[in-house]
C-alpha positions in Angstrom: 42.3 -56.5 -18.1 43.7 -58.1 -14.9 40.9 -59.3 -12.6 41.0 -58.1 -9.0 41.9 -60.5 -6.2 38.4 -60.8 -4.9 36.7 -64.0 -3.8 37.2 -65.8 -7.1 40.8 -64.7 -7.3 41.5 -66.0 -3.8 40.0 -69.4 -4.8 42.2 -69.6 -7.9 45.2 -68.6 -5.9 44.4 -71.3 -3.3 44.0 -73.9 -6.1 47.3 -72.9 -7.6 49.1 -73.3 -4.3 47.6 -76.8 -3.8 48.5 -77.8 -7.3 52.1 -76.6 -6.9 52.4 -78.4 -3.5 51.0 -81.7 -4.8 52.8 -81.8 -8.2 56.1 -80.1 -7.4 56.9 -79.8 -3.7 55.9 -83.3 -2.6 57.9 -85.2 -5.2 60.9 -82.9 -4.6 60.8 -83.4 -0.9 60.4 -87.1 -1.4 63.4 -87.3 -3.7 65.5 -85.2 -1.2 64.6 -87.6 1.6 65.4 -90.7 -0.4 68.5 -89.4 -2.0 69.9 -88.1 1.3 69.6 -91.5 2.7 71.1 -93.5 -0.2 72.9 -91.3 -2.7 76.3 -89.5 -2.5 74.7 -86.6 -4.5 71.3 -85.8 -3.1 71.4 -82.2 -4.4 71.6 -83.2 -8.0 68.7 -85.6 -7.7 66.6 -83.1 -5.8 67.3 -80.3 -8.4 66.5 -82.7 -11.2 63.2 -83.7 -9.6 62.2 -80.1 -9.0 62.9 -79.1 -12.6 61.2 -82.2 -14.0 58.1 -82.0 -11.9 57.7 -78.3 -12.6 58.2 -78.8 -16.3 56.2 -81.9 -16.9 54.2 -82.4 -13.7 53.3 -86.1 -13.5 55.5 -87.7 -16.2 58.6 -85.7 -15.2 58.4 -87.0 -11.7 57.9 -90.5 -12.8 60.8 -90.4 -15.2 63.3 -89.0 -12.7 62.2 -91.5 -10.1 62.7 -94.4 -12.5 66.1 -93.0 -13.5 67.0 -92.6 -9.8 66.0 -96.2 -8.9 67.8 -97.6 -11.9 71.1 -95.7 -11.2 71.2 -95.8 -7.4 69.7 -99.3 -6.8 72.1 -100.7 -9.4 75.1 -99.8 -7.2 
């Protein structure tokens, strides 16, 4: 049975939005800003960060960031 979107449902929805913003949106926007300034392919890095942070929230973001710094800083 699906619970109704009452007070408890609204709290869970708010919590879900906060989690998505913190774990997916912030790393993705940060990668876009950094890659736009220093990389010839910011779209690829941004898409990779979005997929990685959505798939494996903390570890995925860290791995993409480490990969980005090793590839782009090495140039």
